[in-house]
N, CA, C and O atoms as a GROMACS GRO file, in nm:
protein
  208
    1MET      N    1 -24.025   5.255  -9.924
    1MET     CA    2 -24.146   5.282  -9.988
    1MET      C    3 -24.134   5.249 -10.131
    1MET      O    4 -24.230   5.193 -10.184
    2GLY      N    5 -24.028   5.278 -10.203
    2GLY     CA    6 -24.007   5.268 -10.339
    2GLY      C    7 -23.992   5.098 -10.379
    2GLY      O    8 -24.031   5.050 -10.486
    3LYS      N    9 -23.936   5.029 -10.284
    3LYS     CA   10 -23.927   4.886 -10.317
    3LYS      C   11 -24.068   4.817 -10.329
    3LYS      O   12 -24.107   4.735 -10.412
    4ALA      N   13 -24.139   4.877 -10.216
    4ALA     CA   14 -24.290   4.811 -10.210
    4ALA      C   15 -24.364   4.854 -10.339
    4ALA      O   16 -24.437   4.776 -10.400
    5LEU      N   17 -24.342   4.983 -10.380
    5LEU     CA   18 -24.429   5.003 -10.510
    5LEU      C   19 -24.366   4.943 -10.615
    5LEU      O   20 -24.441   4.903 -10.704
    6LEU      N   21 -24.238   4.922 -10.631
    6LEU     CA   22 -24.202   4.847 -10.739
    6LEU      C   23 -24.241   4.694 -10.743
    6LEU      O   24 -24.267   4.635 -10.848
    7ALA      N   25 -24.242   4.634 -10.614
    7ALA     CA   26 -24.287   4.510 -10.619
    7ALA      C   27 -24.443   4.492 -10.648
    7ALA      O   28 -24.487   4.396 -10.712
    8MET      N   29 -24.511   4.583 -10.600
    8MET     CA   30 -24.672   4.594 -10.638
    8MET      C   31 -24.687   4.600 -10.788
    8MET      O   32 -24.762   4.523 -10.848
    9ILE      N   33 -24.610   4.698 -10.851
    9ILE     CA   34 -24.638   4.726 -10.988
    9ILE      C   35 -24.592   4.591 -11.067
    9ILE      O   36 -24.668   4.538 -11.149
   10MET      N   37 -24.481   4.545 -11.043
   10MET     CA   38 -24.429   4.432 -11.119
   10MET      C   39 -24.518   4.305 -11.103
   10MET      O   40 -24.525   4.226 -11.197
   11THR      N   41 -24.583   4.283 -10.991
   11THR     CA   42 -24.665   4.180 -10.943
   11THR      C   43 -24.803   4.189 -11.028
   11THR      O   44 -24.855   4.090 -11.079
   12VAL      N   45 -24.853   4.317 -11.036
   12VAL     CA   46 -24.971   4.347 -11.121
   12VAL      C   47 -24.942   4.311 -11.269
   12VAL      O   48 -25.022   4.244 -11.334
   13ILE      N   49 -24.822   4.356 -11.321
   13ILE     CA   50 -24.794   4.350 -11.458
   13ILE      C   51 -24.768   4.203 -11.492
   13ILE      O   52 -24.814   4.159 -11.597
   14VAL      N   53 -24.690   4.113 -11.403
   14VAL     CA   54 -24.683   3.983 -11.427
   14VAL      C   55 -24.795   3.906 -11.425
   14VAL      O   56 -24.807   3.811 -11.503
   15GLY      N   57 -24.887   3.937 -11.336
   15GLY     CA   58 -25.024   3.863 -11.321
   15GLY      C   59 -25.100   3.889 -11.432
   15GLY      O   60 -25.164   3.797 -11.482
   16PHE      N   61 -25.103   4.023 -11.490
   16PHE     CA   62 -25.196   4.056 -11.616
   16PHE      C   63 -25.151   3.973 -11.734
   16PHE      O   64 -25.227   3.900 -11.798
   17PHE      N   65 -25.015   3.991 -11.760
   17PHE     CA   66 -24.970   3.920 -11.888
   17PHE      C   67 -24.953   3.781 -11.865
   17PHE      O   68 -24.958   3.711 -11.966
   18GLY      N   69 -24.934   3.721 -11.749
   18GLY     CA   70 -24.935   3.572 -11.717
   18GLY      C   71 -25.073   3.531 -11.744
   18GLY      O   72 -25.084   3.428 -11.810
   19SER      N   73 -25.185   3.591 -11.706
   19SER     CA   74 -25.327   3.561 -11.733
   19SER      C   75 -25.365   3.552 -11.877
   19SER      O   76 -25.432   3.459 -11.922
   20GLY      N   77 -25.316   3.662 -11.954
   20GLY     CA   78 -25.328   3.669 -12.095
   20GLY      C   79 -25.261   3.554 -12.178
   20GLY      O   80 -25.310   3.501 -12.277
   21PHE      N   81 -25.136   3.524 -12.119
   21PHE     CA   82 -25.068   3.420 -12.198
   21PHE      C   83 -25.110   3.282 -12.178
   21PHE      O   84 -25.111   3.200 -12.270
   22PHE      N   85 -25.147   3.256 -12.049
   22PHE     CA   86 -25.208   3.132 -12.017
   22PHE      C   87 -25.333   3.097 -12.065
   22PHE      O   88 -25.371   2.982 -12.086
   23ALA      N   89 -25.410   3.221 -12.085
   23ALA     CA   90 -25.552   3.205 -12.133
   23ALA      C   91 -25.547   3.149 -12.267
   23ALA      O   92 -25.611   3.051 -12.305
   24SER      N   93 -25.455   3.226 -12.343
   24SER     CA   94 -25.446   3.211 -12.494
   24SER      C   95 -25.385   3.066 -12.528
   24SER      O   96 -25.431   3.006 -12.624
   25PHE      N   97 -25.285   3.011 -12.452
   25PHE     CA   98 -25.214   2.900 -12.496
   25PHE      C   99 -25.248   2.790 -12.412
   25PHE      O  100 -25.237   2.680 -12.467
   26ALA      N  101 -25.291   2.790 -12.283
   26ALA     CA  102 -25.314   2.675 -12.202
   26ALA      C  103 -25.465   2.673 -12.161
   26ALA      O  104 -25.507   2.587 -12.084
   27ASN      N  105 -25.542   2.763 -12.211
   27ASN     CA  106 -25.694   2.787 -12.147
   27ASN      C  107 -25.698   2.777 -12.004
   27ASN      O  108 -25.778   2.698 -11.952
   28ALA      N  109 -25.622   2.848 -11.936
   28ALA     CA  110 -25.605   2.839 -11.796
   28ALA      C  111 -25.560   2.970 -11.731
   28ALA      O  112 -25.452   2.976 -11.673
   29PRO      N  113 -25.648   3.081 -11.740
   29PRO     CA  114 -25.615   3.221 -11.692
   29PRO      C  115 -25.574   3.226 -11.562
   29PRO      O  116 -25.492   3.311 -11.530
   30GLU      N  117 -25.622   3.141 -11.473
   30GLU     CA  118 -25.612   3.138 -11.330
   30GLU      C  119 -25.455   3.122 -11.292
   30GLU      O  120 -25.409   3.163 -11.185
   31TRP      N  121 -25.385   3.063 -11.382
   31TRP     CA  122 -25.231   3.048 -11.369
   31TRP      C  123 -25.158   3.182 -11.349
   31TRP      O  124 -25.051   3.187 -11.289
   32GLY      N  125 -25.222   3.295 -11.405
   32GLY     CA  126 -25.156   3.416 -11.405
   32GLY      C  127 -25.150   3.463 -11.258
   32GLY      O  128 -25.056   3.528 -11.214
   33VAL      N  129 -25.263   3.423 -11.181
   33VAL     CA  130 -25.258   3.460 -11.033
   33VAL      C  131 -25.155   3.388 -10.963
   33VAL      O  132 -25.091   3.440 -10.872
   34VAL      N  133 -25.137   3.264 -11.004
   34VAL     CA  134 -25.043   3.186 -10.925
   34VAL      C  135 -24.896   3.250 -10.951
   34VAL      O  136 -24.814   3.269 -10.862
   35LEU      N  137 -24.876   3.280 -11.091
   35LEU     CA  138 -24.755   3.345 -11.118
   35LEU      C  139 -24.734   3.472 -11.041
   35LEU      O  140 -24.623   3.493 -10.992
   36ALA      N  141 -24.823   3.551 -11.028
   36ALA     CA  142 -24.826   3.686 -10.953
   36ALA      C  143 -24.781   3.657 -10.817
   36ALA      O  144 -24.684   3.717 -10.771
   37VAL      N  145 -24.847   3.568 -10.749
   37VAL     CA  146 -24.814   3.531 -10.596
   37VAL      C  147 -24.670   3.487 -10.595
   37VAL      O  148 -24.592   3.537 -10.514
   38ALA      N  149 -24.629   3.395 -10.683
   38ALA     CA  150 -24.492   3.360 -10.689
   38ALA      C  151 -24.394   3.467 -10.697
   38ALA      O  152 -24.294   3.468 -10.624
   39VAL      N  153 -24.422   3.572 -10.795
   39VAL     CA  154 -24.330   3.682 -10.802
   39VAL      C  155 -24.325   3.763 -10.680
   39VAL      O  156 -24.217   3.814 -10.649
   40MET      N  157 -24.434   3.783 -10.605
   40MET     CA  158 -24.450   3.856 -10.485
   40MET      C  159 -24.362   3.792 -10.382
   40MET      O  160 -24.283   3.855 -10.312
   41GLY      N  161 -24.380   3.652 -10.378
   41GLY     CA  162 -24.313   3.583 -10.283
   41GLY      C  163 -24.155   3.588 -10.293
   41GLY      O  164 -24.081   3.589 -10.195
   42GLY      N  165 -24.114   3.590 -10.423
   42GLY     CA  166 -23.972   3.601 -10.463
   42GLY      C  167 -23.920   3.753 -10.419
   42GLY      O  168 -23.804   3.773 -10.381
   43PHE      N  169 -24.010   3.846 -10.430
   43PHE     CA  170 -23.960   3.980 -10.389
   43PHE      C  171 -23.951   3.992 -10.252
   43PHE      O  172 -23.862   4.065 -10.207
   44ILE      N  173 -24.042   3.920 -10.162
   44ILE     CA  174 -24.028   3.932 -10.020
   44ILE      C  175 -23.910   3.848  -9.977
   44ILE      O  176 -23.849   3.890  -9.880
   45ILE      N  177 -23.867   3.733 -10.036
   45ILE     CA  178 -23.754   3.661  -9.988
   45ILE      C  179 -23.625   3.754 -10.036
   45ILE      O  180 -23.530   3.769  -9.959
   46TYR      N  181 -23.625   3.802 -10.139
   46TYR     CA  182 -23.514   3.880 -10.197
   46TYR      C  183 -23.491   4.012 -10.103
   46TYR      O  184 -23.375   4.044 -10.075
   47PHE      N  185 -23.589   4.081 -10.059
   47PHE     CA  186 -23.574   4.198  -9.989
   47PHE      C  187 -23.544   4.167  -9.834
   47PHE      O  188 -23.488   4.249  -9.761
   48ASN      N  189 -23.584   4.051  -9.793
   48ASN     CA  190 -23.554   4.002  -9.646
   48ASN      C  191 -23.407   3.959  -9.656
   48ASN      O  192 -23.326   3.992  -9.569
   49ASP      N  193 -23.376   3.888  -9.757
   49ASP     CA  194 -23.225   3.850  -9.748
   49ASP      C  195 -23.137   3.980  -9.768
   49ASP      O  196 -23.027   3.980  -9.713
   50LYS      N  197 -23.169   4.072  -9.830
   50LYS     CA  198 -23.079   4.171  -9.870
   50LYS      C  199 -23.063   4.248  -9.740
   50LYS      O  200 -22.952   4.296  -9.718
   51LYS      N  201 -23.151   4.265  -9.658
   51LYS     CA  202 -23.150   4.345  -9.515
   51LYS      C  203 -23.023   4.290  -9.432
   51LYS      O  204 -22.949   4.368  -9.372
   52LYS      N  205 -23.002   4.155  -9.431
   52LYS     CA  206 -22.904   4.118  -9.349
   52LYS      C  207 -22.774   4.140  -9.373
   52LYS      O  208 -22.689   4.103  -9.292
   0.00000   0.00000   0.00000
């Protein structure tokens, strides 16, 4: 449960700051969502590989 909570919090933080960063520099705040999904995918792959 702790790993899932950590992954959720980190995804929200990365998405929030990614949207702010890309909105101010590239005028594309939707890239923050893409970055958040990529981070969550990384967490899923990492935690699945760690179980084996």
